[in-house]
C-alpha positions, -999 to +999 in steps of 0.1 A: +098+217+016+071+201-005+036+215-005+004+202-020-023+227-031-056+210-041-084+229-059-115+223-079-139+210-052-174+223-051-210+212-046-226+191-074-256+169-080-254+132-083-243+121-118-222+152-123-185+152-134-157+172-118-120+175-122-097+182-093-062+197-095-032+195-072-002+216-078+030+205-061+057+230-050+091+223-036+099+192-057+094+182-094+068+155-100+088+142-129+096+105-123+077+104-091+045+085-084+015+106-075-017+097-057-052+110-047-068+104-014-101+114+003-115+116+037-151+117+045-163+131+078-158+107+106-139+082+084-103+073+078-084+086+048-089+064+017-066+059-012-083+065-044-058+064-073-020+064-079+001+065-110+037+068-120+055+078-152+067+042-158+037+022-148+000+025-151-026+037-127-042+019-099-077+027-085-098+018-055-127-005-064-151+023-052-139+046-080-125+024-108-142+032-141-154+065-128-122+084-118-091+090-139-058+103-125-035+121-149-007+146-147+010+176-163+047+174-155+054+208-169+028+223-146+039+201-117+003+192-113-018+161-109-055+159-118-084+137-108-112+135-133-144+122-116-175+112-134-209+098-123-205+113-089-226+098-061-234+111-026-208+085-013-181+106-030-187+135-007-154+141+011-123+162+013-098+153-014-061+153-011-030+145-032+005+133-022+035+117-038+039+079-036+029+047-054-001+026-047+019+000-029+041+024-009+013+049+000+018+086+007+054+097+007+049+129+028+034+131+063+025+168+057-007+171+037-023+201+019-056+216+030-075+194+005-105+205-016-141+197-005-164+179-028-201+178-018-225+156-038-262+161-030-295+162-048 
């Protein structure tokens, strides 16, 4: 069974940077597309970024130029580097397998990690 364990979320001020981690267990991430998602309170889950070993990354317009997705295959971990955070980035962040076009591969999500951006 595949599990996603997100970490790194915390409270920061606007303009700060933060890097989130997601370690995958139960399946190797080698050769598999990975993505980051977020869900703000009262809103639908939003796709933020996705990347695969054989193609480049895709980003939502709301985060392009500020967020970067990257991975460590040996650690079976995907990261999301976030810069110039705004209050609109406040949400719970999740990862999953799957490409930008296909969307999340697994219906079972991790607990996510909470990012709060406030002055």
